[in-house]
N, C-alpha and C positions, 0 to 999 in steps of 0.2 A: 629499517622498516619505515614506511610512511607514517606520518603523524596526522590523524584524522580529527576534525572538529565538525560536529553535526548541528546545524541550526534547525530547530524543530519546535513543535508544540505537541503534547502527548496525544491529542486526538487526531493528528495527521497520519493517515494511513500511508501516504507517500513518504513521510519521514520514517515510518516504521519499516517500510520496504528496505531502505538503506541500512537502518540499524540492525535489522535481522540478517541481511546479507553479510555485513561486516562481522557480526557475532558468529554466524555459522562458518565463516572463513577464518575464525580464530583471531580476529582483530579487535582491538579496543578503540574507543573514540571518546573525545571530550564532548559531553552534551552541553549544548548552548540553548537554553530555553528562550523562546521568543514569545512576546506578548501579542499573539495573533488576535486574541479576543478584544484588545483595546486598539486594534488597527495599526500596529506599528509597521506592518509590511506595506501599508498604503502611504506611508509618509515619504516625502521627497528625500529625506536624509537616509532612510533605510534603503531606498532604491538606489541612491547614489553610492552608498558605502558597502552594501551587502549583496543585493540582487536587483538588477535593473528591471527584471521581469516581474518583480513584486510578489514572488512566490516562495513558499516553504515546501520542501527543505532546501538547504544549501549545504553542500559538503565541501569543507576545506581539506585539501590534501597538501600537506607541507606548505600551508599558507595560501595556496591557490584556491579560489572560490569557484566551485563547479555546481551547475544547476541542471534540472530536468532529470527526473528519476529513472526513466527507462534507459537512456544512454548511459547513465551512471551504473545501473545494474549490469549492463552489457560490458562496460569497461572493467568493473570489478571481477566479473566472471572470467574475462580474458586474463586479467592480471594474476588472479589466484588459481586459474585452471580448474575452477569448480562451478557447478551449476550452470554451465553454458552448453552450447551445441558442440557436437563432435564430428558432424558431417555436414555437407552442404544442404542435404534434405532436412536435417535437424535444425540448421540455422534458419531455413525458410519457415519451418513450422514454429520455431520459437518466436520469430518476429511476427508471424501471423497472429499468434495468441497474445503477444505483448501489445501489438497495435490495437487489436480488438478490445483488449482490456482497457487500454487508455482511452479509447474513443467511446466505448460502450459501458462495460461493467463498472470499472472504477469511476468513470466520469459521472454516471448516474447514482451509484451508491454513495459516493462522497457527498454529492449535492443533496440527495434524499435524507441521508443520516444527519447532515448538518442542519438542514431546515427542520426536520422532524424533532430533533433532540436538543439542539443548541440555539434555537431561535425562539423567542417568547410568543410569537403570534404567526405561526406558519399558515400559509394559504392552503386550505384543504383541497382546492382544485389542482394546485401545482403538485401537492403531495400525491394526489390520486394519479396524475399523469406520470410522475416519476415512478410510482409503484407499478403501474402497468408496464412501463418499459423495463423495469428491473425484473419483473416476473418473466418477461420474455427472455431476457439475457440469462437469467439464472436457469431457465428451462434448457437453453442451449448448453450451458455448462454441465447441468445435471445429466443430460443425454450423453455428452462426451465422457463424463466420469463414470458412467455406468459400464463403459467398455475399457477404460484406461485408468491406471492408478494415479497418473499425473498428466499434465498437459501434453508431454511428449511420449507418454507411454509408461515405462517402468521406473523412471528416476525423476527426481525433483530438479527443476531448473528455475532460473529467475522468472520465467513466465508464471510459474506457480506462486512464487513469492509476490509477484505483482498482483495477481488475481485474488489471492487470499487475504491480502492485508486489511482491506475494509470489511471483509466478511467475517473476520475472526473476532471483531469487537463484540461486547456483550449484546444479547438479544434485546435488552431494553433500550439500546442505542440504535441498532439496525432495524428493529421491528420485525425480525425474522427468527423463527425457531426452525433452524435448518434440519434438525433431527426429524421433525414432523413434516416439513414442506419439501425438503430436498435432501433425502438421506444419502445420496451419493456424494453430494457436496459436503455434507457433514463428515462422512467417512474420509474424504480427501483432506479436509481440514485436520482431522485427527492424525492422518498419516504424516502431514507436514509437522504437526506438533510433536510427533515422536522422533523427529530428526535430532541427532545429538547436538546439544547446545541451544535448542529452540527455546525462546522465551516470548511471552506475549508483549504487546506494545506498552502497556502500562507498567511493566517491569523494566523494560529497556529504556523508556522515555519518562523520566521523572519530571516533577514540576507542577506548578499551579494548574488546576484543571478548569475547563470551561463549565459554567453552570448548566444544569440539565433542566429542560422544560417539558420533556415528554412525559 
């Protein structure tokens, strides 16, 4: 079996996507906490030795360092034969939601949550802009989930794990009470949380936490 080491920090939803996928596929990994808050990923040494792109997470597979969460999710789905597409049409739909999430939902929620909760003096105008964009994207997801149990219909895939990661964090971090504002999103999050072996990010990813300012 492959040996996995995951470089992460607990607040990273992208790290959680990989930790959750490995866990749901019955795999264990060695957690490698990274001092993101003190800027280690921006140092020349870290970019030389760990990830030239300067990003978390990094997944080591038998010593090979791999980066970028979306292709890693697809690779793991193919490797383990779980949570991937089964037909050409499903593959297109999975990629459609995965790319949309990376460009829109995760991109904005990660930035909004980080600025809102983990920075001491967030610019209110920037937060207002991010929130407006997020309300639009969440409305799109809400409408889809009113008609579908998961992104692809009746079963969970890596597209769901990608979209849900940043949304599942506590409401005092995201600024959203989904039960009140987006009930279909909340029901979908609950369906994912009922998958055998599911665990939330702060259970899967231990280590020193970033200070909260929200």
